[in-house]
C-alpha positions in Angstrom: 0.0 0.0 0.0 2.9 2.4 0.7 3.9 2.5 -2.9 0.8 4.4 -3.8 1.6 7.2 -1.3 2.7 10.5 -2.6 6.5 11.4 -2.5 6.0 14.0 0.3 4.6 11.3 2.6 7.0 8.7 1.6 9.9 11.0 2.7 8.5 10.8 6.1 9.1 7.1 6.4 12.6 7.1 4.8 15.6 6.1 7.0 18.1 8.5 8.3 21.7 8.7 7.5 24.0 6.6 9.8 25.9 8.4 12.8 29.3 9.0 11.7 32.2 7.6 13.9 34.3 10.1 15.7 37.5 9.1 17.6 37.3 9.7 21.5 38.9 13.0 22.6 40.7 11.2 25.6 41.5 7.8 26.7 38.8 5.7 28.3 38.8 5.3 32.3 40.0 1.8 32.2 42.9 3.0 29.7 44.2 5.7 31.8 47.2 5.3 34.2 46.0 6.5 37.5 48.3 7.8 40.2 47.9 6.3 43.7 46.4 8.0 46.6 48.6 10.4 48.4 48.5 12.1 51.9 47.5 15.7 52.7 51.1 16.8 53.4 51.2 18.8 50.1 48.2 20.8 51.0 49.1 21.8 54.4 50.5 25.2 53.4 47.0 26.1 52.2 45.3 25.7 55.7 45.1 28.6 58.1 47.0 28.7 61.3 45.1 27.4 64.5 45.5 30.7 66.2 43.7 32.5 63.3 40.7 30.2 63.4 37.5 32.0 64.4 35.4 30.6 67.2 32.6 28.1 66.2 29.3 29.9 65.7 26.5 28.5 68.1 23.0 28.4 66.4 20.2 29.1 68.8 17.4 26.7 69.2 13.7 27.1 68.4 12.8 27.7 72.1 15.6 30.1 72.5 14.4 32.0 69.5 10.8 32.2 70.6 11.9 33.3 74.1 14.1 36.0 72.6 11.3 37.3 70.4 8.9 37.3 73.3 11.3 39.3 75.5 11.9 41.7 72.6 7.9 42.2 72.2 7.7 42.8 76.0 10.4 45.4 76.0 8.9 47.2 73.0 5.3 47.1 74.6 6.7 48.4 78.0 8.7 51.2 76.1 5.5 52.2 74.2 3.5 52.0 77.5 6.1 54.4 79.3 5.7 56.9 76.4 1.9 56.7 76.5 1.8 57.2 80.2 4.1 60.2 80.0 1.8 61.8 77.5 -1.4 60.9 79.0 -3.2 63.9 80.5 -6.9 63.5 81.4 -7.4 67.1 82.1 -6.4 68.1 78.6 -9.1 66.1 76.9 -11.5 68.4 75.0 -14.5 66.0 75.2 -14.2 65.6 78.9 -17.0 66.9 81.2 -16.6 70.2 83.2 -16.8 69.0 86.8 -15.3 65.4 87.5 -16.9 65.3 90.9 -20.3 65.3 89.2 -19.6 62.9 86.5 -20.6 59.2 86.5 -18.7 56.4 84.7 -20.9 53.8 82.9 -19.2 50.8 81.5 -20.3 47.5 79.8 -22.8 49.5 77.7 -24.4 47.7 74.7 -22.8 48.7 71.4 -26.3 49.5 69.9 -27.3 51.8 73.0 -27.6 55.4 71.9 -27.1 58.5 73.8 -30.7 59.2 74.2 -31.5 55.8 75.6 -28.8 56.4 78.3 -30.2 59.9 79.1 -33.8 58.2 79.5 -32.4 55.6 81.9 -30.2 57.8 84.1 -32.5 61.1 84.0 -34.6 59.3 86.9 -31.8 60.1 89.3 -31.6 63.8 88.5 -31.1 66.2 85.7 -28.2 65.5 83.2 -25.9 68.3 82.0 -23.9 66.3 79.5 -23.3 62.7 78.2 -20.1 61.9 76.4 -19.9 58.5 74.8 -16.5 57.1 73.8 -15.9 56.0 70.1 -13.0 54.4 68.4 -10.9 56.9 66.3 -10.3 54.7 63.5 -13.7 52.9 62.8 -16.0 55.4 64.7 -17.7 52.5 66.5 -18.6 52.8 70.2 -16.1 51.5 72.8 -18.9 50.4 75.2 -18.5 53.1 78.0 -19.5 56.6 78.6 -19.4 59.5 81.0 -22.5 61.2 82.4 -22.3 64.6 84.1 -25.2 65.6 86.3 -26.1 69.0 87.5 -26.0 68.1 91.3 -23.4 66.0 93.0 -26.1 64.3 95.1 -27.9 63.0 91.9 -24.6 61.5 90.8 -24.3 59.7 94.3 -27.8 58.5 94.0 -27.1 57.0 90.6 -23.8 55.6 91.8 -25.6 53.8 94.6 -28.6 52.6 92.8 -27.9 52.3 89.0 -25.2 49.5 89.3 -26.1 46.3 87.6 -29.1 47.9 85.7 -30.0 46.1 82.5 -30.1 48.4 79.5 -30.7 46.9 76.0 -30.0 43.3 77.4 -26.7 44.1 79.2 -26.1 45.0 82.7 -24.0 48.0 83.0 -21.3 48.8 85.6 -21.6 52.2 87.2 -18.6 54.0 89.1 -17.2 57.5 89.6 -14.7 59.1 87.4 -11.3 58.4 88.8 -9.0 59.8 86.2 -9.2 63.4 87.5 -10.3 62.6 91.0 -7.6 59.9 92.1 -4.1 60.8 92.1 -1.9 58.4 90.0 -4.9 56.8 88.4 -4.3 55.0 85.0 -6.8 53.4 82.7 -6.8 49.8 81.7 -5.1 50.3 78.4 -2.2 51.8 80.2 -2.0 49.0 82.9 -4.3 50.4 85.6 -8.1 50.1 86.0 -10.2 48.2 88.5 -12.0 44.8 88.5 -10.8 41.2 88.1 -12.4 40.2 84.7 -9.3 40.4 82.8 -6.7 38.7 85.1 -5.9 35.4 83.2 -7.9 32.2 82.8 -11.4 31.2 83.9 -10.3 30.0 87.2 -9.0 33.4 88.2 -11.3 35.9 86.4 -14.5 37.2 88.2 -17.7 36.3 86.4 -20.2 38.9 87.8 -21.8 42.1 86.7 -21.3 45.1 89.1 -18.3 46.8 90.8 -16.6 45.9 94.0 -14.6 47.9 96.3 -10.9 48.0 95.2 -9.4 47.3 98.4 -11.6 44.6 99.2 -11.3 42.9 95.8 -7.5 43.2 96.0 -7.4 41.6 99.5 -9.7 38.8 98.4 -7.5 38.1 95.3 -4.3 38.3 97.5 -5.9 35.8 100.0 -7.1 33.3 97.3 -3.6 33.5 95.8 -1.8 32.8 99.2 -4.2 29.9 100.1 -3.6 28.3 96.7 0.2 28.6 97.0 0.0 27.2 100.7 -2.0 24.2 99.4 0.4 23.5 96.6 3.2 23.8 99.1 1.7 21.4 101.5 0.8 18.9 98.9 4.3 19.0 97.6 5.9 18.7 101.1 3.6 16.3 102.8 1.4 13.5 101.5 -2.3 13.5 102.4 -2.3 10.7 105.2 0.4 12.4 107.1 -1.5 15.7 107.2 -4.7 14.0 108.4 -2.7 12.2 111.0 -1.2 15.4 112.2 -4.6 17.1 112.4 -6.2 14.3 114.4 -3.3 14.4 116.8 -3.4 18.3 117.3 -7.2 17.8 117.8 -6.6 15.1 120.4 -4.0 17.3 122.0 -6.6 20.1 122.1 -9.3 17.9 123.7 -6.8 16.6 126.4 -5.9 20.2 127.2 -9.4 21.2 127.5 -10.2 18.2 129.7 -7.0 18.9 132.0 -8.3 22.7 132.2 -11.8 21.5 133.2 -10.4 19.2 135.9 -8.1 21.9 137.2 -11.1 24.4 137.3 -13.2 21.8 139.1 -10.5 21.1 141.8 -10.0 24.7 142.4 -13.6 25.3 142.9 -13.8 22.4 145.5 -10.8 23.2 147.4 -10.2 27.0 147.1 -13.6 28.4 146.5 -13.4 30.5 149.7 -10.2 32.2 148.8 -11.3 32.8 145.3 -14.4 34.3 146.6 -12.7 36.7 149.1 -10.3 37.7 146.3 -13.1 38.5 144.0 -15.1 40.4 146.6 -12.3 43.0 147.2 -12.8 44.7 143.8 -16.6 44.7 143.8 -19.4 46.7 145.3 -21.2 45.7 148.5 -24.4 44.8 146.8 -22.5 42.7 144.3 -20.6 41.1 147.1 -23.9 40.1 148.8 -25.3 38.8 145.7 -22.2 36.6 145.0 -22.5 35.4 148.6 -26.0 34.3 148.2 -25.2 32.5 145.0 -22.1 30.7 146.5 -24.5 29.5 149.4 -27.0 28.2 146.9 -24.2 26.5 145.1 -22.8 24.9 148.3 -26.5 23.5 149.1 -26.8 22.0 145.8 -23.3 20.4 146.0 -24.1 19.2 149.5 -27.3 17.6 148.3 -25.7 16.0 145.4 -23.0 14.5 147.6 -25.6 13.1 149.9 -27.5 11.5 147.1 -24.4 9.9 145.8 -23.6 8.5 149.3 -27.0 7.1 150.0 -28.0 4.0 148.0 -30.8 4.3 145.6 -32.3 0.8 146.3 -33.3 0.2 149.9 -32.4 -3.2 151.6 -36.0 -4.2 152.3 -36.8 -4.1 148.5 -34.0 -6.6 147.7 -35.0 -10.2 147.7 -32.0 -12.7 148.1 -32.5 -16.2 146.8 -32.2 -18.6 149.7 -30.4 -21.9 149.0 -32.0 -25.1 150.6 -30.4 -26.1 153.6 -32.0 -29.6 153.9 -30.2 -32.5 152.2 -33.6 -34.1 151.5 -34.6 -31.3 149.5 -31.4 -31.2 147.6 -31.8 -34.8 146.8 -35.4 -34.6 145.6 -34.4 -31.7 143.2 -31.4 -33.8 141.9 -33.7 -36.8 141.3 -36.3 -34.9 139.5 -33.7 -33.2 137.4 -32.1 -36.7 136.4 -35.6 -38.1 135.6 -36.3 -35.1 133.3 -33.1 -35.8 131.4 -33.8 -39.5 131.0 -37.4 -39.1 129.9 -37.7 -38.3 126.3 -39.6 -35.0 125.7 -41.7 -36.6 122.8 -43.6 -39.7 123.5 -43.9 -42.4 120.9 -47.7 -42.3 120.8 -47.5 -38.7 119.7 -45.3 -39.4 116.8 -47.3 -40.1 113.4 -45.5 -42.0 110.7 -46.7 -41.4 107.1 -47.7 -44.6 105.4 -46.5 -45.0 101.9 -49.2 -46.6 99.4 -48.7 -50.2 98.8 -49.4 -50.1 95.0 -48.6 -46.9 93.3 -49.2 -48.4 89.9 -52.6 -50.3 89.7 -52.9 -53.3 87.3 -54.7 -52.5 84.1 -55.6 -54.8 81.1 -56.4 -54.1 77.4 -59.3 -55.8 75.7 -58.3 -58.3 72.9 -57.8 -56.8 69.4 -60.3 -57.8 66.8 -57.9 -58.1 63.9 -56.3 -60.9 62.0 -52.6 -61.1 61.5 -51.9 -62.0 57.8 -49.0 -64.7 57.6 -46.9 -64.8 54.5 -46.7 -68.4 52.7 -43.4 -70.0 52.8 -41.4 -69.8 49.6 -38.8 -72.2 48.7 -37.0 -69.8 46.4 -36.6 -67.1 49.2 -33.0 -66.1 49.9 -31.7 -67.7 53.3 -28.4 -66.5 54.7 -27.7 -69.7 56.4 -27.9 -71.8 53.2 -25.9 -69.4 51.4 -22.8 -69.4 53.8 -23.1 -72.8 55.0 -24.9 -74.2 58.1 -21.9 -75.4 60.0 -19.5 -72.7 58.9 -18.2 -70.5 61.7 -17.7 -66.9 61.1 -14.5 -65.2 61.9 -14.8 -61.7 62.5 
């Protein structure tokens, strides 16, 4: 079929020219004469002197790198914070209220709450002069807190006392006085200050409540919690649980024994030296008090003497006690012994009182079936029938 193709297609199937032979440029590896291995003595002049060798460079690990970066970030943050604290001046704020002692600080406000809503909620405590809501400078979104200035200071105190924890638009607000211009050395939360314990750390440390707390009381409570937590950890690290319980029980028993000994000593002093104690006490008291104490002591002595008398006298009188008299006669003793022996020998249950259950003589009664009215068909004897004895032989013994 290929001979019918046109020349241009036949040229595609034509064989190429053979590859021309070229002699190799160098000898083959197995034809070369190789020099043997030499030492490094000829290269020693190239190496540097040991005294000129720089110390080895140490590469920091991943943990060291993370710690270094964290330390650098902390230093940068502290530096920026110092600069902001130096530049922070609450008295130079243009949007601040006029009188800080009539200004109320409202935090945890809903972001959708408007100024008119705040005015309606807080006007019930007195006339409001100005409301200053704080917004973000970049996004113009509310920051969630505001400052309310009242016309009278008593109205601000009333709102401070009653409006804390009030629910506005589904959120309970926190109400406090303005501290930036009234408290010396006060810093806001963004500069490392502020009050409250909602942003200390984890969920086990933070406070989950709505409302303010006294600053000193809150700090003291946090300090006590921290100290008790440290003491528990130190005690569990130092002593196991059984020894601590044993030590507690020993101290408790020691306390009990001391209280018992004190009680015993007090009772002995009352019994022995009650007169001297009474005399000593009466020197520093008025005559009327002395007389009352004397009457009380007399009543106490009467009660004590009555109690001692009751203790000495027997509670049960001798005529009420019945003593079991032993028989003095030998005949009576013999009669009792013979009666006891007779009771031991005689059986407690008599034979006529015992009933033996008799078993039935015939558990299965005889029965008989009526004769069957049927005939049994017998087969006729056939001479050609197979008989195993005849086939194997009558007298042949089987060996199994």
